Backbone as CSV, one residue per row, in Angstrom:
resi,resn,N_x,N_y,N_z,CA_x,CA_y,CA_z,C_x,C_y,C_z
1,MET,64.318,88.644,153.545,63.344,89.063,154.517,63.529,90.554,154.784
2,PRO,62.459,91.318,154.802,62.572,92.763,155.056,63.137,93.054,156.446
3,VAL,63.694,94.232,156.585,64.217,94.661,157.881,63.033,94.818,158.838
4,SER,63.144,94.231,160.005,62.028,94.209,160.952,61.721,95.601,161.519
5,ALA,60.503,95.749,161.986,60.082,97.011,162.612,60.920,97.296,163.852
6,GLU,61.326,96.254,164.548,62.157,96.418,165.742,63.513,97.048,165.402
7,VAL,64.145,96.565,164.346,65.437,97.120,163.918,65.242,98.543,163.414
8,ARG,64.183,98.793,162.669,63.897,100.152,162.178,63.777,101.123,163.351
9,GLU,63.082,100.710,164.393,62.914,101.574,165.567,64.256,101.825,166.247
10,ARG,65.086,100.807,166.326,66.401,100.966,166.977,67.292,101.939,166.210
11,VAL,67.278,101.884,164.878,68.154,102.774,164.115,67.636,104.208,164.084
12,ARG,66.348,104.405,164.311,65.814,105.779,164.352,66.532,106.615,165.412
13,GLY,66.982,105.996,166.475,67.705,106.703,167.527,69.045,107.261,167.067
14,PHE,69.560,106.776,165.946,70.835,107.251,165.420,70.655,108.355,164.370
15,LEU,69.413,108.619,163.998,69.141,109.615,162.962,68.804,110.965,163.579
16,PRO,69.060,112.051,162.864,68.656,113.366,163.353,67.133,113.428,163.507
17,ALA,66.676,114.243,164.422,65.244,114.385,164.665,64.518,114.803,163.393
18,GLY,63.406,114.181,163.133,62.596,114.543,161.981,62.958,113.853,160.682
19,GLU,64.039,113.097,160.654,64.433,112.389,159.433,63.582,111.139,159.266
20,ASP,63.087,110.927,158.058,62.313,109.735,157.743,63.180,108.739,156.988
21,ILE,63.010,107.479,157.299,63.736,106.421,156.602,63.082,106.204,155.243
22,ARG,63.867,106.384,154.185,63.361,106.125,152.827,63.690,104.697,152.409
23,TYR,64.915,104.269,152.693,65.354,102.909,152.385,66.187,102.409,153.555
24,ILE,66.135,101.109,153.777,66.953,100.505,154.826,67.290,99.082,154.388
25,PHE,68.551,98.692,154.575,68.952,97.334,154.227,70.192,96.940,155.020
26,PRO,70.339,95.646,155.309,71.519,95.150,156.012,72.623,94.783,155.026
27,ALA,73.847,94.844,155.500,75.007,94.412,154.711,76.076,93.944,155.689
28,SER,77.114,93.286,155.179,78.162,92.768,156.067,79.520,92.833,155.404
29,TRP,80.541,92.696,156.251,81.918,92.465,155.798,82.183,91.001,156.076
30,ASN,82.394,90.226,155.072,82.797,88.818,155.204,81.935,88.018,156.180
31,GLU,80.656,88.365,156.274,79.722,87.655,157.149,80.156,87.630,158.615
32,THR,80.954,88.618,159.046,81.350,88.673,160.458,80.994,89.995,161.126
33,VAL,81.034,91.091,160.373,80.675,92.403,160.909,79.439,92.860,160.148
34,PHE,78.382,93.181,160.895,77.100,93.484,160.271,76.725,94.946,160.441
35,PHE,76.122,95.496,159.382,75.746,96.906,159.338,74.298,97.040,158.878
36,VAL,73.705,98.190,159.201,72.407,98.559,158.659,72.615,99.889,157.942
37,PHE,72.262,99.931,156.666,72.347,101.146,155.864,70.988,101.810,155.898
38,VAL,70.958,103.070,156.316,69.712,103.816,156.437,69.803,105.034,155.523
39,VAL,68.910,105.093,154.540,68.917,106.179,153.580,67.748,107.107,153.889
40,THR,68.072,108.380,154.102,67.060,109.414,154.328,67.160,110.416,153.185
41,ASP,66.382,111.486,153.248,66.451,112.507,152.199,67.784,113.242,152.192
42,SER,68.487,113.286,153.339,69.697,114.092,153.416,71.000,113.309,153.566
43,ALA,70.939,112.013,153.893,72.180,111.282,154.159,71.984,109.774,154.028
44,ILE,73.127,109.101,153.944,73.180,107.648,154.044,73.941,107.370,155.337
45,THR,73.249,106.871,156.329,73.863,106.591,157.627,74.114,105.098,157.729
46,VAL,75.369,104.747,158.002,75.737,103.345,158.139,75.946,103.078,159.628
47,VAL,75.114,102.204,160.170,75.139,101.895,161.600,75.719,100.496,161.773
48,SER,76.737,100.370,162.622,77.309,99.048,162.884,76.517,98.375,163.998
49,ASN,76.430,97.070,163.897,75.735,96.286,164.909,76.721,95.770,165.941
50,ARG,76.195,95.289,167.039,77.037,94.653,168.046,77.715,93.444,167.413
51,PHE,78.846,93.051,167.982,79.639,91.954,167.439,78.775,90.706,167.253
52,TRP,78.808,90.126,166.065,78.073,88.928,165.673,76.564,89.103,165.694
53,SER,76.057,90.315,165.760,74.614,90.537,165.767,74.190,91.222,164.487
54,ARG,73.021,90.860,163.996,72.454,91.493,162.806,71.336,92.462,163.164
55,THR,70.898,92.443,164.422,69.701,93.206,164.799,69.904,94.163,165.960
56,ARG,71.107,94.343,166.431,71.377,95.221,167.570,72.333,96.349,167.183
57,PRO,71.808,97.441,166.607,72.673,98.569,166.237,73.427,99.111,167.449
58,LYS,74.696,99.421,167.232,75.549,99.870,168.337,75.974,101.324,168.194
59,ARG,76.436,101.702,167.005,76.929,103.070,166.803,76.962,103.409,165.317
60,ILE,77.070,104.697,165.043,77.188,105.148,163.655,78.610,104.869,163.195
61,TRP,78.736,104.133,162.116,80.049,103.840,161.557,80.494,104.970,160.643
62,HIS,79.562,105.458,159.791,79.895,106.540,158.868,78.608,107.159,158.339
63,VAL,78.672,108.444,158.018,77.550,109.132,157.385,78.044,109.693,156.053
64,PHE,77.353,109.315,154.989,77.677,109.786,153.647,76.610,110.781,153.211
65,PRO,76.962,111.785,152.408,75.942,112.684,151.872,74.985,111.897,150.970
66,ARG,73.773,112.352,150.857,72.767,111.634,150.074,73.137,111.520,148.599
67,GLY,73.967,112.409,148.101,74.363,112.366,146.695,75.331,111.257,146.345
68,VAL,75.825,110.522,147.325,76.772,109.433,147.080,76.021,108.209,146.566
69,ARG,76.565,107.598,145.520,75.978,106.359,144.998,76.454,105.179,145.844
70,ILE,75.539,104.283,146.126,75.884,103.076,146.875,76.401,102.007,145.921
71,GLY,75.788,101.863,144.781,76.163,100.843,143.807,77.208,101.352,142.849
72,PRO,77.488,100.618,141.830,76.761,99.447,141.371,77.070,98.215,142.226
73,VAL,76.137,97.296,142.228,76.296,96.051,142.967,76.810,94.995,142.008
74,GLU,77.927,94.383,142.382,78.463,93.258,141.605,77.632,92.034,141.974
75,THR,77.102,91.345,140.984,76.196,90.231,141.265,76.767,88.891,140.835
76,ASN,78.067,88.699,140.990,78.676,87.432,140.580,78.192,86.292,141.477
77,LEU,78.924,85.944,142.508,78.494,84.897,143.438,77.661,85.486,144.568
78,ILE,78.283,86.357,145.337,77.603,87.035,146.434,77.493,88.498,146.033
79,PRO,76.285,89.043,146.006,76.157,90.458,145.644,76.988,91.327,146.595
80,ALA,77.755,92.246,146.016,78.636,93.094,146.821,78.754,94.469,146.173
81,PHE,79.028,95.456,147.010,79.243,96.813,146.527,80.355,97.435,147.347
82,GLU,80.976,98.462,146.783,82.066,99.148,147.461,81.609,100.547,147.847
83,LEU,81.857,100.898,149.094,81.502,102.223,149.593,82.479,102.610,150.689
84,GLY,83.007,103.803,150.607,83.938,104.272,151.635,85.202,103.441,151.738
85,GLY,85.629,102.851,150.627,86.854,102.059,150.625,86.685,100.646,151.165
86,HIS,85.464,100.223,151.436,85.203,98.884,151.954,84.229,98.158,151.037
87,THR,84.379,96.860,150.956,83.467,96.042,150.169,82.459,95.393,151.102
88,PHE,81.193,95.634,150.829,80.106,95.098,151.633,79.368,94.030,150.851
89,GLU,78.961,92.978,151.541,78.142,91.934,150.943,76.705,92.175,151.346
90,VAL,75.785,91.856,150.436,74.373,92.103,150.685,73.573,90.915,150.142
91,GLU,72.461,90.619,150.773,71.582,89.568,150.267,71.003,89.998,148.914
92,GLU,70.760,89.049,148.064,70.282,89.329,146.710,68.984,90.139,146.703
93,GLU,68.124,89.914,147.680,66.843,90.622,147.710,66.990,92.127,147.894
94,TYR,68.141,92.594,148.387,68.349,94.020,148.620,69.029,94.739,147.460
95,VAL,69.408,94.011,146.410,70.032,94.641,145.247,69.078,95.663,144.635
96,SER,67.806,95.321,144.538,66.836,96.258,143.964,66.655,97.494,144.841
97,VAL,66.813,97.346,146.153,66.724,98.500,147.059,67.879,99.456,146.785
98,ILE,69.082,98.901,146.641,70.257,99.730,146.353,70.107,100.414,144.997
99,ASN,69.622,99.690,144.013,69.401,100.289,142.696,68.383,101.416,142.767
100,ALA,67.338,101.253,143.564,66.333,102.304,143.717,66.930,103.536,144.393
101,CYS,67.776,103.320,145.402,68.452,104.452,146.075,69.266,105.257,145.069
102,ASP,70.022,104.547,144.251,70.874,105.220,143.272,70.060,105.873,142.161
103,ALA,68.947,105.269,141.784,68.114,105.827,140.717,67.520,107.170,141.124
104,GLU,67.252,107.357,142.402,66.685,108.620,142.878,67.627,109.799,142.689
105,ILE,68.926,109.544,142.752,69.873,110.657,142.636,70.448,110.794,141.238
106,GLY,70.173,109.830,140.370,70.752,109.853,139.034,69.918,110.634,138.042
107,ASP,70.577,111.111,137.014,69.908,111.818,135.935,69.520,110.881,134.798
108,GLU,70.093,109.693,134.803,69.887,108.804,133.674,68.642,107.944,133.789
109,GLY,67.896,108.038,134.851,66.656,107.279,134.974,66.870,105.948,135.652
110,LEU,66.685,104.879,134.920,66.759,103.547,135.500,68.197,103.117,135.743
111,PRO,68.425,102.269,136.772,69.769,101.760,137.026,70.182,100.758,135.946
112,GLU,71.479,100.451,135.922,71.990,99.485,134.958,71.373,98.123,135.204
113,ASP,71.210,97.352,134.129,70.696,95.990,134.230,71.796,95.138,134.873
114,PRO,71.513,94.491,136.036,72.554,93.706,136.690,72.866,92.407,135.940
115,PHE,71.987,91.973,135.033,72.195,90.753,134.271,72.012,91.033,132.772
116,PRO,72.901,91.809,132.171,72.706,92.212,130.771,72.775,91.050,129.781
117,ASP,73.403,89.941,130.164,73.586,88.826,129.228,72.438,87.841,129.236
118,LEU,71.465,88.044,130.095,70.330,87.092,130.151,69.298,87.390,129.110
């Protein structure tokens, strides 16, 4: 399910004035701590949610420069990626969003095929 307009509006308060959201997706640590990743033209802002909440952003956890790759996403059982020394789990529907984020900054064009053996 796409990130709701309500959550998008809440995370805008954590972004610098004038920044537009290019991509947004939720992720978690072990299904207990929930985050919203917000990608703009200049940064990747990771906002943590209130304890046990997926829709109530609380504070900025970390800001990465836009040139940082989010993926690759491991798609074994639960799709997961590593960023900032932490492993985040993400719903399968957001894998393509992460690949699109990374494709924008890459020189090689399309992202790697997540299922090369199919």
